[in-house]
C-alpha positions as CSV (number, residue, x, y, z in Angstrom):
1,M,65.4,-105.3,-15.4
2,G,62.2,-105.4,-17.9
3,N,61.1,-101.8,-18.5
4,T,63.9,-100.4,-16.4
5,P,65.6,-97.3,-18.0
6,P,69.3,-98.4,-18.3
7,S,70.5,-95.2,-16.0
8,L,68.1,-95.9,-13.2
9,A,68.8,-99.6,-13.2
10,S,72.8,-98.1,-13.3
11,S,71.8,-96.4,-10.4
12,V,70.2,-98.9,-8.2
13,A,73.0,-101.5,-9.2
14,A,75.9,-98.9,-8.0
15,E,73.7,-98.0,-4.7
16,S,73.4,-101.9,-3.7
17,A,77.1,-102.3,-4.6
18,G,77.9,-99.3,-2.1
19,A,75.3,-101.0,0.3
20,R,77.5,-104.1,0.3
21,V,80.9,-102.6,0.3
22,R,79.7,-100.4,3.7
23,A,78.4,-103.7,5.3
24,T,81.2,-105.8,4.3
25,G,83.1,-103.3,5.9
26,G,81.4,-103.2,9.2
27,R,81.0,-107.0,9.3
28,R,85.0,-107.1,8.6
29,A,85.6,-104.4,11.9
30,L,83.3,-106.8,13.7
31,I,85.4,-109.8,12.9
32,V,88.7,-108.2,13.9
33,S,87.5,-106.6,17.0
34,L,86.6,-110.0,18.5
35,L,89.5,-111.8,17.3
36,T,91.8,-109.3,18.9
37,W,90.1,-108.9,22.1
38,V,93.4,-111.0,23.7
39,L,96.1,-108.6,21.9
40,P,98.1,-106.0,23.1
41,W,96.3,-103.0,22.3
42,S,99.3,-101.7,19.9
43,I,98.4,-104.8,17.2
44,R,95.0,-104.5,17.7
45,R,95.3,-100.9,16.7
46,W,97.5,-102.0,14.0
47,L,95.1,-104.8,12.5
48,L,92.0,-102.0,12.8
49,N,93.9,-99.3,10.7
50,S,95.1,-102.2,8.2
51,L,92.5,-104.3,7.9
52,C,89.4,-102.2,8.6
53,G,90.5,-98.6,6.6
54,Y,90.4,-97.2,10.2
55,R,92.2,-94.3,11.3
56,I,93.3,-94.6,15.1
57,D,95.9,-92.2,16.2
58,R,98.6,-94.2,18.0
59,R,97.8,-92.1,21.1
60,A,94.0,-93.2,21.0
61,R,92.6,-96.4,22.9
62,I,89.7,-98.6,22.4
63,G,89.0,-100.8,25.4
64,F,87.4,-104.4,24.8
65,S,84.2,-103.1,22.7
66,L,82.5,-104.6,19.7
67,L,83.1,-102.5,16.9
68,G,80.8,-103.0,13.6
69,C,81.3,-99.3,11.9
70,P,82.2,-98.9,8.5
71,S,84.5,-96.2,9.6
72,L,86.0,-94.9,12.2
73,Q,88.3,-91.9,12.8
74,M,90.0,-91.4,16.6
75,G,92.5,-88.5,16.9
76,A,95.1,-88.1,19.8
77,G,93.9,-89.0,23.6
78,A,90.3,-90.1,22.3
79,R,89.1,-93.1,24.2
80,I,86.2,-95.8,23.7
81,G,85.8,-97.9,27.2
82,H,84.9,-101.5,27.6
83,F,81.9,-103.6,26.4
84,N,80.5,-100.6,24.4
85,V,78.8,-101.9,21.0
86,I,79.2,-99.7,17.8
87,K,77.5,-100.6,14.7
88,G,75.7,-99.3,11.3
89,A,77.4,-95.4,11.5
90,R,80.5,-93.7,10.9
91,V,82.2,-92.8,14.0
92,V,84.7,-89.2,14.5
93,M,86.4,-88.7,17.7
94,E,88.5,-85.7,17.8
95,E,90.8,-85.4,20.3
96,R,90.4,-86.2,23.7
97,A,86.7,-87.0,22.7
98,S,85.2,-90.3,25.1
99,L,82.7,-92.9,24.8
100,G,82.7,-94.5,28.2
101,D,81.5,-98.3,29.0
102,F,78.2,-100.1,28.3
103,N,76.8,-97.9,25.7
104,W,74.8,-98.8,22.4
105,V,75.7,-97.0,19.2
106,S,73.7,-98.2,16.1
107,G,72.6,-97.1,12.6
108,L,70.9,-98.1,9.9
109,P,73.1,-98.1,6.7
110,L,73.3,-95.9,3.7
111,H,71.1,-97.2,0.6
112,H,69.2,-99.4,3.0
113,P,66.5,-101.6,1.0
114,R,63.6,-100.8,3.3
115,H,64.0,-97.5,4.6
116,F,65.0,-93.8,4.4
117,R,65.9,-94.7,0.2
118,D,64.3,-90.8,-0.5
119,E,66.6,-89.2,2.1
120,A,69.4,-88.5,-0.1
121,D,71.3,-86.6,2.4
122,R,70.9,-88.8,5.2
123,D,74.5,-89.4,6.9
124,P,74.3,-92.3,9.6
125,A,77.3,-90.8,11.7
126,L,78.2,-90.1,15.4
127,I,80.3,-86.9,15.9
128,L,81.8,-86.3,19.0
129,D,84.1,-83.1,18.8
130,R,87.3,-82.3,20.6
131,H,86.5,-83.2,24.6
132,A,83.2,-84.3,23.9
133,A,82.2,-86.9,26.4
134,V,79.5,-89.5,26.2
135,T,79.4,-91.1,29.8
136,S,78.2,-94.9,30.1
137,R,75.1,-96.9,29.7
138,H,73.8,-94.4,26.9
139,Y,72.0,-95.7,23.5
140,I,72.6,-93.5,20.7
141,D,70.5,-94.0,17.6
142,C,72.8,-92.7,14.5
143,S,70.3,-93.8,11.6
144,N,71.0,-90.1,11.1
145,T,73.7,-88.0,12.5
146,V,74.0,-87.3,15.9
147,A,77.0,-84.5,16.5
148,I,78.0,-83.4,19.9
149,G,79.8,-80.3,20.6
150,E,83.3,-80.0,21.9
151,F,83.4,-79.8,25.7
152,T,79.9,-81.5,26.2
153,T,79.2,-84.3,28.5
154,V,76.0,-86.5,28.5
155,A,76.3,-87.6,31.6
156,G,74.7,-89.6,34.1
157,A,73.3,-92.8,32.6
158,R,70.5,-93.8,30.5
159,A,70.3,-90.9,28.0
160,Q,68.7,-91.8,24.7
161,I,69.4,-90.0,21.7
162,L,66.9,-91.0,18.7
163,T,67.2,-89.6,14.8
164,H,64.2,-91.2,13.6
165,A,60.5,-92.0,14.3
166,I,57.7,-93.1,12.1
167,D,55.6,-90.2,10.5
168,F,52.2,-91.5,11.1
169,R,50.8,-89.0,8.2
170,S,52.9,-91.1,5.7
171,N,53.1,-94.3,7.9
172,R,56.6,-94.2,7.0
173,Q,60.1,-94.0,9.0
174,V,61.9,-90.8,8.7
175,S,64.7,-89.4,10.4
176,A,66.8,-86.1,10.8
177,P,70.3,-85.3,12.4
178,V,70.6,-84.2,16.2
179,R,73.0,-81.5,16.8
180,I,74.3,-80.9,20.7
181,G,76.3,-77.5,20.7
182,R,79.5,-76.7,22.4
183,Y,80.3,-76.8,26.3
184,C,76.9,-78.6,27.1
185,F,75.7,-80.8,29.6
186,L,72.8,-83.3,29.1
187,G,71.4,-84.7,32.6
188,A,70.7,-88.4,33.5
189,A,67.9,-90.5,31.7
190,C,67.2,-87.5,29.2
191,V,65.6,-87.9,25.6
192,V,66.5,-86.2,22.4
193,L,64.5,-86.7,19.4
194,K,65.1,-86.6,15.6
195,G,65.7,-83.0,14.5
196,S,66.7,-81.5,17.6
197,R,69.0,-78.3,18.3
198,L,70.4,-77.9,22.0
199,P,72.6,-74.4,21.7
200,D,76.0,-73.8,22.5
201,C,76.7,-73.8,26.4
202,S,73.3,-75.1,27.2
203,I,72.0,-77.6,30.4
204,L,69.0,-80.1,29.4
205,A,67.7,-81.2,32.7
206,A,67.7,-85.0,34.3
207,S,64.2,-86.9,32.6
208,S,63.7,-84.2,30.2
209,C,62.6,-84.2,26.6
210,L,64.1,-82.6,23.5
211,N,61.9,-82.5,20.8
212,R,62.7,-79.6,18.8
213,S,65.2,-76.7,17.9
214,F,66.5,-73.9,20.0
215,E,68.6,-70.9,20.0
216,A,69.0,-69.4,23.4
217,T,72.3,-70.2,24.5
218,F,73.4,-70.1,28.5
219,S,70.1,-71.1,29.0
220,L,68.6,-74.5,31.4
221,Y,66.0,-76.5,29.1
222,S,63.3,-78.5,31.3
223,G,60.3,-80.5,31.1
224,V,58.3,-82.8,28.8
225,P,58.7,-81.6,26.4
226,A,61.9,-79.3,27.2
227,T,61.0,-75.6,27.4
228,R,63.5,-72.6,28.3
229,V,63.1,-72.2,32.0
230,K,66.0,-69.4,32.8
231,D,69.3,-68.2,32.1
232,L,72.5,-69.5,33.1
233,D,75.4,-67.7,34.5
234,R,77.6,-67.1,31.6
235,E,80.4,-67.2,33.9
236,A,80.3,-70.2,35.1
237,L,83.8,-72.4,35.0
238,Y,82.2,-75.1,33.2
239,F,81.3,-73.1,30.0
240,H,85.2,-72.1,30.1
241,R,87.3,-75.1,30.8
242,S,90.2,-76.2,28.8
243,Q,89.7,-80.0,29.8
244,G,86.9,-81.8,28.9
245,F,87.2,-84.2,32.1
246,V,85.2,-82.8,35.1
247,D,87.4,-83.7,38.7
């Protein structure tokens, strides 16, 4: 280590060891998910829980998807559909949360040797609260936390949620969490950028770009960049439903 102080050397070594453990866990999960595709779900679930340290409720279900996440927690009735790729970020899905088909969820693991080394509180994660739903054919960048509130729907197709970008002033990549509130609705092909927040009971119109935090609930946000357009009906049944799925 040359002139590197012992305490710093120990810290660097611990970070490297932690990164290796997380990377190994993700690779192990990927191998297990590939090799067990043809097995009955009950056996696949047992193997993922036993070999990868996942916590998948017996009433949850995963289709034919590739899992490379370092940790996965799924509550009762939670569902991951077919042909999803999930890697590099921990995933928490509460009761009856769902991730549809053909989604790509990826994150840059903690203690990456090149990026985000000064962001001590960075947490690469996808968190879906109860009855939250991401439909199909969406892209979610979980270099930092993406938290989606209960009964919220990421609808349509081709939505992008991005938690990192290049800071042109410092010429470095930086990240920030994205927070989507409760009972929200995100239309098709919308873009949500790092550090953004959509308040509870709000709609982000199709093809809009959310690039900052808003506070006003029961609001329609639309445009590029998105701005608050109008109030929403507080009595609309979507904002008061007790089941996530909409008939």
